[in-house]
VMD Tcl script that builds the backbone (N, CA, C; Angstrom):
set m [mol new atoms 552]
animate dup $m
set s [atomselect $m all]
$s set {name element resname resid chain x y z} {
  {N N MET 1 A 0.841 -1.172 0.000}
  {CA C MET 1 A 0.000 0.000 0.000}
  {C C MET 1 A 0.888 1.237 0.000}
  {N N LYS 2 A 0.590 2.149 -0.865}
  {CA C LYS 2 A 1.343 3.391 -0.933}
  {C C LYS 2 A 0.809 4.372 0.115}
  {N N ILE 3 A 1.667 5.285 0.507}
  {CA C ILE 3 A 1.306 6.246 1.544}
  {C C ILE 3 A 0.087 7.079 1.140}
  {N N GLU 4 A -0.019 7.414 -0.141}
  {CA C GLU 4 A -1.167 8.203 -0.611}
  {C C GLU 4 A -2.466 7.408 -0.471}
  {N N GLU 5 A -2.390 6.114 -0.699}
  {CA C GLU 5 A -3.572 5.253 -0.535}
  {C C GLU 5 A -3.951 5.146 0.940}
  {N N ALA 6 A -2.956 5.039 1.788}
  {CA C ALA 6 A -3.207 4.969 3.225}
  {C C ALA 6 A -3.841 6.270 3.715}
  {N N GLU 7 A -3.344 7.387 3.213}
  {CA C GLU 7 A -3.908 8.680 3.603}
  {C C GLU 7 A -5.374 8.775 3.196}
  {N N GLN 8 A -5.686 8.330 1.993}
  {CA C GLN 8 A -7.080 8.364 1.536}
  {C C GLN 8 A -7.952 7.434 2.376}
  {N N ALA 9 A -7.422 6.275 2.721}
  {CA C ALA 9 A -8.175 5.315 3.530}
  {C C ALA 9 A -8.550 5.906 4.880}
  {N N ILE 10 A -7.578 6.515 5.559}
  {CA C ILE 10 A -7.905 7.055 6.885}
  {C C ILE 10 A -8.750 8.319 6.781}
  {N N ARG 11 A -8.607 9.063 5.689}
  {CA C ARG 11 A -9.441 10.257 5.491}
  {C C ARG 11 A -10.920 9.854 5.471}
  {N N ASN 12 A -11.196 8.680 4.903}
  {CA C ASN 12 A -12.572 8.206 4.789}
  {C C ASN 12 A -13.096 7.553 6.064}
  {N N ILE 13 A -12.207 7.253 7.015}
  {CA C ILE 13 A -12.600 6.518 8.220}
  {C C ILE 13 A -12.550 7.389 9.477}
  {N N LEU 14 A -11.516 8.197 9.598}
  {CA C LEU 14 A -11.279 8.926 10.850}
  {C C LEU 14 A -11.905 10.314 10.854}
  {N N PRO 15 A -12.308 10.792 12.041}
  {CA C PRO 15 A -12.736 12.193 12.140}
  {C C PRO 15 A -11.558 13.123 11.844}
  {N N GLU 16 A -11.838 14.347 11.496}
  {CA C GLU 16 A -10.819 15.294 11.038}
  {C C GLU 16 A -9.661 15.451 12.031}
  {N N LYS 17 A -9.973 15.565 13.305}
  {CA C LYS 17 A -8.914 15.766 14.298}
  {C C LYS 17 A -7.981 14.549 14.363}
  {N N ARG 18 A -8.537 13.355 14.307}
  {CA C ARG 18 A -7.708 12.148 14.362}
  {C C ARG 18 A -6.965 11.952 13.042}
  {N N PHE 19 A -7.577 12.369 11.943}
  {CA C PHE 19 A -6.898 12.328 10.651}
  {C C PHE 19 A -5.656 13.223 10.703}
  {N N ALA 20 A -5.812 14.443 11.230}
  {CA C ALA 20 A -4.680 15.367 11.342}
  {C C ALA 20 A -3.595 14.777 12.251}
  {N N HIS 21 A -4.015 14.127 13.333}
  {CA C HIS 21 A -3.057 13.477 14.233}
  {C C HIS 21 A -2.275 12.403 13.476}
  {N N SER 22 A -2.974 11.594 12.703}
  {CA C SER 22 A -2.311 10.516 11.966}
  {C C SER 22 A -1.332 11.056 10.931}
  {N N LEU 23 A -1.687 12.161 10.287}
  {CA C LEU 23 A -0.737 12.805 9.369}
  {C C LEU 23 A 0.512 13.246 10.134}
  {N N GLY 24 A 0.298 13.834 11.308}
  {CA C GLY 24 A 1.420 14.278 12.132}
  {C C GLY 24 A 2.299 13.123 12.581}
  {N N VAL 25 A 1.674 12.006 12.944}
  {CA C VAL 25 A 2.444 10.825 13.350}
  {C C VAL 25 A 3.249 10.302 12.170}
  {N N SER 26 A 2.630 10.238 11.000}
  {CA C SER 26 A 3.318 9.750 9.804}
  {C C SER 26 A 4.534 10.617 9.473}
  {N N ARG 27 A 4.357 11.913 9.496}
  {CA C ARG 27 A 5.471 12.824 9.187}
  {C C ARG 27 A 6.574 12.732 10.242}
  {N N THR 28 A 6.169 12.702 11.504}
  {CA C THR 28 A 7.143 12.598 12.592}
  {C C THR 28 A 7.895 11.276 12.510}
  {N N ALA 29 A 7.176 10.211 12.222}
  {CA C ALA 29 A 7.813 8.898 12.088}
  {C C ALA 29 A 8.820 8.893 10.942}
  {N N GLY 30 A 8.463 9.531 9.847}
  {CA C GLY 30 A 9.391 9.608 8.716}
  {C C GLY 30 A 10.669 10.336 9.082}
  {N N LYS 31 A 10.532 11.437 9.827}
  {CA C LYS 31 A 11.711 12.191 10.255}
  {C C LYS 31 A 12.568 11.383 11.227}
  {N N LEU 32 A 11.905 10.716 12.184}
  {CA C LEU 32 A 12.653 9.891 13.135}
  {C C LEU 32 A 13.359 8.741 12.423}
  {N N ALA 33 A 12.698 8.158 11.442}
  {CA C ALA 33 A 13.309 7.057 10.683}
  {C C ALA 33 A 14.562 7.531 9.955}
  {N N GLU 34 A 14.511 8.729 9.400}
  {CA C GLU 34 A 15.692 9.282 8.733}
  {C C GLU 34 A 16.838 9.445 9.719}
  {N N VAL 35 A 16.541 9.977 10.890}
  {CA C VAL 35 A 17.572 10.225 11.899}
  {C C VAL 35 A 18.168 8.925 12.421}
  {N N TYR 36 A 17.302 7.921 12.643}
  {CA C TYR 36 A 17.758 6.704 13.309}
  {C C TYR 36 A 17.953 5.509 12.374}
  {N N GLY 37 A 17.937 5.767 11.073}
  {CA C GLY 37 A 18.308 4.739 10.109}
  {C C GLY 37 A 17.283 3.637 9.884}
  {N N ALA 38 A 16.028 3.937 10.137}
  {CA C ALA 38 A 14.967 2.959 9.870}
  {C C ALA 38 A 14.373 3.223 8.485}
  {N N ASP 39 A 13.556 2.334 8.022}
  {CA C ASP 39 A 12.910 2.454 6.716}
  {C C ASP 39 A 11.856 3.559 6.774}
  {N N THR 40 A 12.085 4.647 6.055}
  {CA C THR 40 A 11.165 5.794 6.128}
  {C C THR 40 A 9.799 5.470 5.540}
  {N N ASP 41 A 9.746 4.678 4.489}
  {CA C ASP 41 A 8.451 4.329 3.895}
  {C C ASP 41 A 7.601 3.518 4.865}
  {N N LYS 42 A 8.222 2.555 5.519}
  {CA C LYS 42 A 7.492 1.749 6.503}
  {C C LYS 42 A 7.059 2.609 7.692}
  {N N ALA 43 A 7.922 3.500 8.118}
  {CA C ALA 43 A 7.596 4.374 9.246}
  {C C ALA 43 A 6.413 5.273 8.904}
  {N N LYS 44 A 6.441 5.878 7.734}
  {CA C LYS 44 A 5.339 6.756 7.330}
  {C C LYS 44 A 4.033 5.974 7.195}
  {N N LEU 45 A 4.103 4.772 6.626}
  {CA C LEU 45 A 2.901 3.961 6.434}
  {C C LEU 45 A 2.317 3.523 7.778}
  {N N ALA 46 A 3.152 3.001 8.660}
  {CA C ALA 46 A 2.668 2.577 9.979}
  {C C ALA 46 A 2.114 3.772 10.755}
  {N N GLY 47 A 2.792 4.910 10.661}
  {CA C GLY 47 A 2.302 6.108 11.334}
  {C C GLY 47 A 0.961 6.558 10.794}
  {N N MET 48 A 0.777 6.466 9.500}
  {CA C MET 48 A -0.486 6.872 8.886}
  {C C MET 48 A -1.629 5.965 9.332}
  {N N LEU 49 A -1.363 4.668 9.447}
  {CA C LEU 49 A -2.426 3.695 9.702}
  {C C LEU 49 A -2.611 3.323 11.174}
  {N N HIS 50 A -1.766 3.822 12.048}
  {CA C HIS 50 A -1.751 3.320 13.424}
  {C C HIS 50 A -3.084 3.439 14.161}
  {N N ASP 51 A -3.891 4.430 13.849}
  {CA C ASP 51 A -5.165 4.645 14.554}
  {C C ASP 51 A -6.389 4.370 13.672}
  {N N ILE 52 A -6.238 3.606 12.613}
  {CA C ILE 52 A -7.295 3.460 11.615}
  {C C ILE 52 A -8.627 2.983 12.203}
  {N N VAL 53 A -8.589 2.151 13.230}
  {CA C VAL 53 A -9.846 1.646 13.813}
  {C C VAL 53 A -10.140 2.265 15.188}
  {N N LYS 54 A -9.474 3.340 15.509}
  {CA C LYS 54 A -9.593 3.969 16.839}
  {C C LYS 54 A -11.043 4.269 17.229}
  {N N TYR 55 A -11.871 4.597 16.255}
  {CA C TYR 55 A -13.248 4.983 16.565}
  {C C TYR 55 A -14.264 3.897 16.236}
  {N N PHE 56 A -13.791 2.690 15.985}
  {CA C PHE 56 A -14.713 1.572 15.827}
  {C C PHE 56 A -15.297 1.262 17.210}
  {N N PRO 57 A -16.522 0.776 17.272}
  {CA C PRO 57 A -17.114 0.406 18.571}
  {C C PRO 57 A -16.297 -0.694 19.258}
  {N N ASP 58 A -16.285 -0.659 20.586}
  {CA C ASP 58 A -15.516 -1.642 21.349}
  {C C ASP 58 A -15.894 -3.073 20.995}
  {N N ASP 59 A -17.184 -3.342 20.785}
  {CA C ASP 59 A -17.584 -4.708 20.468}
  {C C ASP 59 A -17.006 -5.163 19.120}
  {N N GLN 60 A -16.848 -4.244 18.187}
  {CA C GLN 60 A -16.248 -4.581 16.896}
  {C C GLN 60 A -14.746 -4.844 17.051}
  {N N LEU 61 A -14.070 -4.021 17.868}
  {CA C LEU 61 A -12.642 -4.239 18.128}
  {C C LEU 61 A -12.428 -5.581 18.817}
  {N N LYS 62 A -13.275 -5.870 19.790}
  {CA C LYS 62 A -13.183 -7.144 20.510}
  {C C LYS 62 A -13.371 -8.322 19.551}
  {N N LYS 63 A -14.319 -8.205 18.648}
  {CA C LYS 63 A -14.581 -9.266 17.678}
  {C C LYS 63 A -13.367 -9.483 16.768}
  {N N ILE 64 A -12.740 -8.386 16.351}
  {CA C ILE 64 A -11.545 -8.503 15.508}
  {C C ILE 64 A -10.436 -9.230 16.264}
  {N N ILE 65 A -10.210 -8.833 17.508}
  {CA C ILE 65 A -9.152 -9.456 18.315}
  {C C ILE 65 A -9.443 -10.937 18.538}
  {N N LEU 66 A -10.671 -11.260 18.917}
  {CA C LEU 66 A -11.014 -12.660 19.184}
  {C C LEU 66 A -11.009 -13.517 17.922}
  {N N GLY 67 A -11.155 -12.880 16.781}
  {CA C GLY 67 A -11.174 -13.605 15.516}
  {C C GLY 67 A -9.801 -13.938 14.967}
  {N N ARG 68 A -8.769 -13.523 15.663}
  {CA C ARG 68 A -7.405 -13.740 15.164}
  {C C ARG 68 A -6.596 -14.548 16.176}
  {N N SER 69 A -6.115 -15.683 15.752}
  {CA C SER 69 A -5.298 -16.518 16.634}
  {C C SER 69 A -3.901 -15.950 16.829}
  {N N ASP 70 A -3.477 -15.048 15.929}
  {CA C ASP 70 A -2.139 -14.466 16.030}
  {C C ASP 70 A -2.094 -13.216 16.896}
  {N N ILE 71 A -3.228 -12.832 17.466}
  {CA C ILE 71 A -3.275 -11.676 18.360}
  {C C ILE 71 A -3.719 -12.144 19.739}
  {N N SER 72 A -2.940 -11.785 20.742}
  {CA C SER 72 A -3.261 -12.174 22.108}
  {C C SER 72 A -4.551 -11.501 22.564}
  {N N ASP 73 A -5.431 -12.284 23.156}
  {CA C ASP 73 A -6.666 -11.701 23.672}
  {C C ASP 73 A -6.489 -11.118 25.076}
  {N N ASP 74 A -5.249 -11.120 25.586}
  {CA C ASP 74 A -5.033 -10.534 26.912}
  {C C ASP 74 A -5.278 -9.020 26.923}
  {N N TYR 75 A -5.240 -8.392 25.733}
  {CA C TYR 75 A -5.589 -6.966 25.657}
  {C C TYR 75 A -6.975 -6.713 26.232}
  {N N LEU 76 A -7.863 -7.677 26.073}
  {CA C LEU 76 A -9.250 -7.501 26.490}
  {C C LEU 76 A -9.394 -7.430 28.004}
  {N N ASN 77 A -8.341 -7.787 28.726}
  {CA C ASN 77 A -8.353 -7.695 30.191}
  {C C ASN 77 A -7.914 -6.324 30.695}
  {N N TYR 78 A -7.583 -5.439 29.751}
  {CA C TYR 78 A -7.101 -4.104 30.096}
  {C C TYR 78 A -7.971 -3.064 29.398}
  {N N SER 79 A -7.618 -1.827 29.550}
  {CA C SER 79 A -8.407 -0.725 29.017}
  {C C SER 79 A -8.757 -0.913 27.539}
  {N N ALA 80 A -9.997 -0.621 27.207}
  {CA C ALA 80 A -10.447 -0.686 25.811}
  {C C ALA 80 A -9.687 0.318 24.937}
  {N N LYS 81 A -9.028 1.292 25.559}
  {CA C LYS 81 A -8.230 2.261 24.799}
  {C C LYS 81 A -7.036 1.593 24.106}
  {N N LEU 82 A -6.675 0.404 24.542}
  {CA C LEU 82 A -5.558 -0.324 23.937}
  {C C LEU 82 A -5.991 -1.175 22.742}
  {N N TRP 83 A -7.254 -1.506 22.655}
  {CA C TRP 83 A -7.727 -2.507 21.701}
  {C C TRP 83 A -7.524 -2.113 20.246}
  {N N HIS 84 A -7.561 -0.802 19.964}
  {CA C HIS 84 A -7.465 -0.381 18.563}
  {C C HIS 84 A -6.108 -0.718 17.939}
  {N N ALA 85 A -5.092 -0.913 18.758}
  {CA C ALA 85 A -3.755 -1.178 18.213}
  {C C ALA 85 A -3.687 -2.580 17.575}
  {N N PRO 86 A -3.950 -3.650 18.326}
  {CA C PRO 86 A -3.915 -4.960 17.666}
  {C C PRO 86 A -5.033 -5.124 16.633}
  {N N ALA 87 A -6.197 -4.582 16.922}
  {CA C ALA 87 A -7.307 -4.678 15.961}
  {C C ALA 87 A -6.974 -3.915 14.681}
  {N N GLY 88 A -6.272 -2.790 14.807}
  {CA C GLY 88 A -5.876 -2.006 13.636}
  {C C GLY 88 A -4.915 -2.751 12.745}
  {N N ALA 89 A -3.976 -3.468 13.355}
  {CA C ALA 89 A -3.031 -4.267 12.559}
  {C C ALA 89 A -3.782 -5.365 11.802}
  {N N ALA 90 A -4.694 -6.018 12.485}
  {CA C ALA 90 A -5.489 -7.061 11.821}
  {C C ALA 90 A -6.326 -6.461 10.694}
  {N N TYR 91 A -6.901 -5.305 10.937}
  {CA C TYR 91 A -7.753 -4.644 9.944}
  {C C TYR 91 A -6.973 -4.281 8.686}
  {N N VAL 92 A -5.806 -3.684 8.840}
  {CA C VAL 92 A -5.046 -3.287 7.644}
  {C C VAL 92 A -4.519 -4.507 6.895}
  {N N GLN 93 A -4.265 -5.575 7.625}
  {CA C GLN 93 A -3.828 -6.798 6.962}
  {C C GLN 93 A -4.985 -7.385 6.146}
  {N N GLU 94 A -6.158 -7.451 6.747}
  {CA C GLU 94 A -7.310 -8.057 6.085}
  {C C GLU 94 A -7.878 -7.185 4.963}
  {N N HIS 95 A -7.948 -5.872 5.177}
  {CA C HIS 95 A -8.613 -4.992 4.218}
  {C C HIS 95 A -7.694 -4.391 3.162}
  {N N TYR 96 A -6.403 -4.295 3.471}
  {CA C TYR 96 A -5.479 -3.653 2.536}
  {C C TYR 96 A -4.319 -4.554 2.122}
  {N N GLY 97 A -4.319 -5.798 2.625}
  {CA C GLY 97 A -3.301 -6.756 2.216}
  {C C GLY 97 A -1.899 -6.448 2.704}
  {N N ILE 98 A -1.794 -5.696 3.779}
  {CA C ILE 98 A -0.464 -5.389 4.331}
  {C C ILE 98 A -0.004 -6.580 5.162}
  {N N ASP 99 A 1.060 -7.216 4.698}
  {CA C ASP 99 A 1.579 -8.394 5.388}
  {C C ASP 99 A 2.972 -8.174 5.960}
  {N N ASP 100 A 3.477 -6.974 5.874}
  {CA C ASP 100 A 4.807 -6.671 6.381}
  {C C ASP 100 A 4.769 -6.723 7.910}
  {N N ARG 101 A 5.429 -7.720 8.470}
  {CA C ARG 101 A 5.377 -7.942 9.920}
  {C C ARG 101 A 5.921 -6.744 10.688}
  {N N GLU 102 A 6.926 -6.049 10.145}
  {CA C GLU 102 A 7.467 -4.872 10.836}
  {C C GLU 102 A 6.414 -3.778 10.964}
  {N N VAL 103 A 5.693 -3.526 9.889}
  {CA C VAL 103 A 4.642 -2.503 9.906}
  {C C VAL 103 A 3.516 -2.934 10.844}
  {N N LEU 104 A 3.096 -4.180 10.749}
  {CA C LEU 104 A 2.009 -4.671 11.598}
  {C C LEU 104 A 2.386 -4.600 13.074}
  {N N ASN 105 A 3.605 -5.013 13.416}
  {CA C ASN 105 A 4.036 -4.947 14.817}
  {C C ASN 105 A 4.138 -3.500 15.308}
  {N N ALA 106 A 4.570 -2.605 14.444}
  {CA C ALA 106 A 4.637 -1.200 14.845}
  {C C ALA 106 A 3.242 -0.672 15.187}
  {N N ILE 107 A 2.247 -1.110 14.454}
  {CA C ILE 107 A 0.863 -0.715 14.752}
  {C C ILE 107 A 0.391 -1.385 16.042}
  {N N ILE 108 A 0.649 -2.681 16.172}
  {CA C ILE 108 A 0.207 -3.425 17.364}
  {C C ILE 108 A 0.751 -2.807 18.648}
  {N N TYR 109 A 2.041 -2.448 18.658}
  {CA C TYR 109 A 2.683 -2.021 19.908}
  {C C TYR 109 A 2.780 -0.510 20.075}
  {N N HIS 110 A 2.052 0.256 19.254}
  {CA C HIS 110 A 2.179 1.716 19.358}
  {C C HIS 110 A 1.557 2.276 20.630}
  {N N THR 111 A 0.706 1.525 21.309}
  {CA C THR 111 A 0.113 2.027 22.560}
  {C C THR 111 A 0.794 1.459 23.795}
  {N N THR 112 A 1.332 0.254 23.701}
  {CA C THR 112 A 1.861 -0.416 24.887}
  {C C THR 112 A 3.372 -0.518 24.912}
  {N N GLY 113 A 3.985 -0.563 23.748}
  {CA C GLY 113 A 5.389 -0.930 23.701}
  {C C GLY 113 A 5.519 -2.402 24.035}
  {N N ARG 114 A 6.751 -2.880 24.042}
  {CA C ARG 114 A 7.041 -4.250 24.453}
  {C C ARG 114 A 8.548 -4.391 24.633}
  {N N LYS 115 A 8.945 -5.417 25.339}
  {CA C LYS 115 A 10.361 -5.730 25.517}
  {C C LYS 115 A 10.954 -6.049 24.154}
  {N N GLY 116 A 12.148 -5.526 23.872}
  {CA C GLY 116 A 12.835 -5.846 22.639}
  {C C GLY 116 A 12.242 -5.190 21.405}
  {N N MET 117 A 11.641 -4.028 21.577}
  {CA C MET 117 A 11.061 -3.328 20.428}
  {C C MET 117 A 12.118 -3.079 19.354}
  {N N THR 118 A 11.700 -3.203 18.105}
  {CA C THR 118 A 12.565 -2.836 16.988}
  {C C THR 118 A 12.612 -1.311 16.905}
  {N N ASP 119 A 13.548 -0.794 16.132}
  {CA C ASP 119 A 13.599 0.660 15.959}
  {C C ASP 119 A 12.308 1.189 15.342}
  {N N LEU 120 A 11.741 0.460 14.392}
  {CA C LEU 120 A 10.493 0.918 13.785}
  {C C LEU 120 A 9.367 0.956 14.815}
  {N N GLU 121 A 9.271 -0.031 15.656}
  {CA C GLU 121 A 8.254 -0.044 16.713}
  {C C GLU 121 A 8.459 1.138 17.665}
  {N N LYS 122 A 9.708 1.397 18.036}
  {CA C LYS 122 A 10.001 2.541 18.910}
  {C C LYS 122 A 9.622 3.841 18.226}
  {N N ILE 123 A 9.888 3.941 16.948}
  {CA C ILE 123 A 9.608 5.171 16.200}
  {C C ILE 123 A 8.114 5.458 16.165}
  {N N ILE 124 A 7.291 4.464 15.917}
  {CA C ILE 124 A 5.841 4.687 15.872}
  {C C ILE 124 A 5.314 4.967 17.275}
  {N N PHE 125 A 5.791 4.229 18.244}
  {CA C PHE 125 A 5.420 4.458 19.649}
  {C C PHE 125 A 5.720 5.907 20.034}
  {N N LEU 126 A 6.900 6.367 19.682}
  {CA C LEU 126 A 7.339 7.712 20.029}
  {C C LEU 126 A 6.631 8.782 19.197}
  {N N ALA 127 A 6.516 8.568 17.894}
  {CA C ALA 127 A 5.876 9.555 17.016}
  {C C ALA 127 A 4.438 9.816 17.434}
  {N N ASP 128 A 3.748 8.788 17.892}
  {CA C ASP 128 A 2.368 8.945 18.362}
  {C C ASP 128 A 2.310 9.882 19.570}
  {N N TYR 129 A 3.337 9.875 20.357}
  {CA C TYR 129 A 3.398 10.671 21.589}
  {C C TYR 129 A 3.849 12.111 21.335}
  {N N ILE 130 A 4.782 12.296 20.385}
  {CA C ILE 130 A 5.422 13.618 20.244}
  {C C ILE 130 A 5.037 14.381 18.987}
  {N N GLU 131 A 4.135 13.837 18.159}
  {CA C GLU 131 A 3.801 14.555 16.921}
  {C C GLU 131 A 3.387 15.986 17.270}
  {N N PRO 132 A 3.560 16.933 16.327}
  {CA C PRO 132 A 3.385 18.358 16.636}
  {C C PRO 132 A 2.039 18.764 17.223}
  {N N GLY 133 A 0.994 17.992 16.988}
  {CA C GLY 133 A -0.323 18.336 17.528}
  {C C GLY 133 A -0.502 18.001 18.994}
  {N N ARG 134 A 0.437 17.282 19.568}
  {CA C ARG 134 A 0.330 16.906 20.983}
  {C C ARG 134 A 0.794 18.055 21.858}
  {N N ASP 135 A 0.035 18.309 22.926}
  {CA C ASP 135 A 0.373 19.392 23.855}
  {C C ASP 135 A -0.074 18.994 25.257}
  {N N PHE 136 A 0.852 18.500 26.032}
  {CA C PHE 136 A 0.571 18.122 27.412}
  {C C PHE 136 A 1.868 18.207 28.195}
  {N N PRO 137 A 1.789 18.265 29.512}
  {CA C PRO 137 A 3.003 18.398 30.316}
  {C C PRO 137 A 3.994 17.265 30.042}
  {N N GLY 138 A 5.235 17.632 29.789}
  {CA C GLY 138 A 6.302 16.665 29.590}
  {C C GLY 138 A 6.599 16.319 28.139}
  {N N VAL 139 A 5.697 16.666 27.220}
  {CA C VAL 139 A 5.919 16.264 25.827}
  {C C VAL 139 A 7.147 16.953 25.240}
  {N N ASP 140 A 7.409 18.197 25.628}
  {CA C ASP 140 A 8.574 18.895 25.086}
  {C C ASP 140 A 9.882 18.254 25.535}
  {N N GLU 141 A 9.911 17.720 26.755}
  {CA C GLU 141 A 11.106 17.038 27.235}
  {C C GLU 141 A 11.356 15.756 26.435}
  {N N VAL 142 A 10.290 15.041 26.116}
  {CA C VAL 142 A 10.446 13.819 25.330}
  {C C VAL 142 A 10.851 14.173 23.898}
  {N N ARG 143 A 10.287 15.253 23.354}
  {CA C ARG 143 A 10.708 15.708 22.020}
  {C C ARG 143 A 12.201 16.034 22.007}
  {N N ALA 144 A 12.657 16.700 23.047}
  {CA C ALA 144 A 14.076 17.055 23.128}
  {C C ALA 144 A 14.943 15.798 23.197}
  {N N ALA 145 A 14.518 14.834 23.981}
  {CA C ALA 145 A 15.274 13.576 24.082}
  {C C ALA 145 A 15.310 12.857 22.736}
  {N N ALA 146 A 14.232 12.953 21.971}
  {CA C ALA 146 A 14.150 12.274 20.669}
  {C C ALA 146 A 15.169 12.812 19.669}
  {N N ARG 147 A 15.625 14.030 19.879}
  {CA C ARG 147 A 16.635 14.600 18.982}
  {C C ARG 147 A 18.016 13.983 19.208}
  {N N HIS 148 A 18.195 13.316 20.357}
  {CA C HIS 148 A 19.510 12.805 20.723}
  {C C HIS 148 A 19.576 11.286 20.868}
  {N N SER 149 A 18.472 10.686 21.308}
  {CA C SER 149 A 18.499 9.243 21.569}
  {C C SER 149 A 17.096 8.660 21.469}
  {N N LEU 150 A 16.933 7.725 20.566}
  {CA C LEU 150 A 15.648 7.055 20.422}
  {C C LEU 150 A 15.298 6.294 21.696}
  {N N ASP 151 A 16.252 5.557 22.227}
  {CA C ASP 151 A 15.985 4.777 23.439}
  {C C ASP 151 A 15.648 5.658 24.630}
  {N N GLU 152 A 16.371 6.748 24.803}
  {CA C GLU 152 A 16.093 7.641 25.937}
  {C C GLU 152 A 14.702 8.255 25.810}
  {N N ALA 153 A 14.323 8.654 24.611}
  {CA C ALA 153 A 13.001 9.250 24.415}
  {C C ALA 153 A 11.898 8.230 24.681}
  {N N VAL 154 A 12.073 7.015 24.197}
  {CA C VAL 154 A 11.073 5.965 24.445}
  {C C VAL 154 A 11.021 5.646 25.934}
  {N N TYR 155 A 12.168 5.580 26.569}
  {CA C TYR 155 A 12.220 5.339 28.011}
  {C C TYR 155 A 11.447 6.417 28.779}
  {N N GLN 156 A 11.687 7.684 28.434}
  {CA C GLN 156 A 10.974 8.774 29.104}
  {C C GLN 156 A 9.470 8.685 28.868}
  {N N GLU 157 A 9.086 8.340 27.633}
  {CA C GLU 157 A 7.656 8.203 27.345}
  {C C GLU 157 A 7.043 7.084 28.178}
  {N N LEU 158 A 7.706 5.946 28.232}
  {CA C LEU 158 A 7.202 4.830 29.029}
  {C C LEU 158 A 7.071 5.227 30.498}
  {N N GLN 159 A 8.091 5.883 31.016}
  {CA C GLN 159 A 8.074 6.315 32.409}
  {C C GLN 159 A 6.890 7.244 32.671}
  {N N ARG 160 A 6.698 8.231 31.821}
  {CA C ARG 160 A 5.610 9.189 31.993}
  {C C ARG 160 A 4.243 8.521 31.857}
  {N N THR 161 A 4.142 7.588 30.923}
  {CA C THR 161 A 2.880 6.881 30.724}
  {C C THR 161 A 2.534 6.036 31.943}
  {N N ILE 162 A 3.504 5.307 32.456}
  {CA C ILE 162 A 3.268 4.465 33.633}
  {C C ILE 162 A 2.878 5.327 34.828}
  {N N ILE 163 A 3.592 6.404 35.055}
  {CA C ILE 163 A 3.261 7.297 36.178}
  {C C ILE 163 A 1.855 7.863 36.015}
  {N N HIS 164 A 1.511 8.283 34.796}
  {CA C HIS 164 A 0.169 8.819 34.527}
  {C C HIS 164 A -0.909 7.778 34.855}
  {N N LEU 165 A -0.703 6.554 34.402}
  {CA C LEU 165 A -1.702 5.509 34.659}
  {C C LEU 165 A -1.797 5.195 36.150}
  {N N LEU 166 A -0.664 5.152 36.831}
  {CA C LEU 166 A -0.685 4.899 38.270}
  {C C LEU 166 A -1.384 6.034 39.014}
  {N N ASP 167 A -1.118 7.263 38.623}
  {CA C ASP 167 A -1.789 8.412 39.246}
  {C C ASP 167 A -3.301 8.351 39.061}
  {N N LYS 168 A -3.736 7.806 37.940}
  {CA C LYS 168 A -5.173 7.687 37.640}
  {C C LYS 168 A -5.762 6.384 38.202}
  {N N ARG 169 A -4.904 5.612 38.888}
  {CA C ARG 169 A -5.314 4.335 39.463}
  {C C ARG 169 A -5.850 3.382 38.394}
  {N N GLN 170 A -5.183 3.404 37.232}
  {CA C GLN 170 A -5.555 2.519 36.133}
  {C C GLN 170 A -4.547 1.383 36.019}
  {N N ARG 171 A -5.005 0.285 35.466}
  {CA C ARG 171 A -4.134 -0.864 35.271}
  {C C ARG 171 A -3.127 -0.561 34.161}
  {N N VAL 172 A -1.931 -1.114 34.314}
  {CA C VAL 172 A -0.875 -0.939 33.321}
  {C C VAL 172 A -0.676 -2.284 32.620}
  {N N TYR 173 A -0.719 -2.244 31.307}
  {CA C TYR 173 A -0.541 -3.457 30.512}
  {C C TYR 173 A 0.863 -4.009 30.775}
  {N N PRO 174 A 1.003 -5.303 31.031}
  {CA C PRO 174 A 2.313 -5.873 31.406}
  {C C PRO 174 A 3.437 -5.607 30.397}
  {N N LYS 175 A 3.133 -5.601 29.114}
  {CA C LYS 175 A 4.187 -5.356 28.121}
  {C C LYS 175 A 4.766 -3.947 28.258}
  {N N THR 176 A 3.996 -3.024 28.801}
  {CA C THR 176 A 4.492 -1.665 29.018}
  {C C THR 176 A 5.556 -1.681 30.117}
  {N N PHE 177 A 5.294 -2.410 31.194}
  {CA C PHE 177 A 6.307 -2.561 32.235}
  {C C PHE 177 A 7.546 -3.275 31.684}
  {N N GLU 178 A 7.318 -4.306 30.879}
  {CA C GLU 178 A 8.440 -5.049 30.300}
  {C C GLU 178 A 9.285 -4.150 29.403}
  {N N ALA 179 A 8.632 -3.306 28.628}
  {CA C ALA 179 A 9.365 -2.368 27.758}
  {C C ALA 179 A 10.184 -1.391 28.606}
  {N N TYR 180 A 9.566 -0.875 29.662}
  {CA C TYR 180 A 10.260 0.045 30.558}
  {C C TYR 180 A 11.485 -0.640 31.183}
  {N N ASN 181 A 11.286 -1.825 31.718}
  {CA C ASN 181 A 12.378 -2.552 32.364}
  {C C ASN 181 A 13.496 -2.886 31.370}
  {N N ASP 182 A 13.112 -3.162 30.142}
  {CA C ASP 182 A 14.086 -3.485 29.110}
  {C C ASP 182 A 15.009 -2.302 28.817}
  {N N LEU 183 A 14.474 -1.096 28.892}
  {CA C LEU 183 A 15.263 0.103 28.596}
  {C C LEU 183 A 15.899 0.729 29.844}
  {N N ALA 184 A 15.450 0.309 31.028}
  {CA C ALA 184 A 15.912 0.941 32.275}
  {C C ALA 184 A 17.392 0.656 32.542}
}
mol reanalyze $m
mol bondsrecalc $m
mol representation Tube
mol addrep $m
C-alpha cells in the first residue's frame, strides 16, 4: 500500500482531528526514521495507519481481536483504549493486504510498547506521543530527548505513561512494564 492510498483510507474513516493526528504521526515517524536509520516508507505507512480503527465500537474491536489466533486476547483484560492497536493491525492486513510484519508490529505495539522493540516499533510508539499536535506536560522534554536518543526518548515516554496511569489508578498493561524494564 502506498502512503497516498493509506492517507485516503484514513481520510474516509477517521474524524478530522484524528486524521490530522495521523498525518502528524506519519510525518514525525518519517523524520525519526531518517535520523535513526529505519525504513522511512514503513515508518510513514505505519504512522499513517496506526489509529485506523480507533473509533470503531468496542464490540467490533473485541470481535476482531477474538477472531485472530495471532493476536493475544489478553488486551481484552485491560483498558479498551488499547484494543485499537492490535485490531488495527489485523484490519489493515485483512482490508489492505499489508503483510509486512514490521509494519504490523509497529501498529500493534504503538500504545503499549514491548520488551525488545525494533527501531520501527520505537519510532511509531514515540511519534504517536510527540507529533506536533500533541500538547501536554512533559511532551517537550520527550521531544528534546528524541533529537539525541531514540531509546532515551522511548524510556521517558514509558516512564511518563506508567506514572500517569498509576496516578489515575488505572491498570498498566504488562508489556508496558516489560518495555520500561528493558530500557531501564
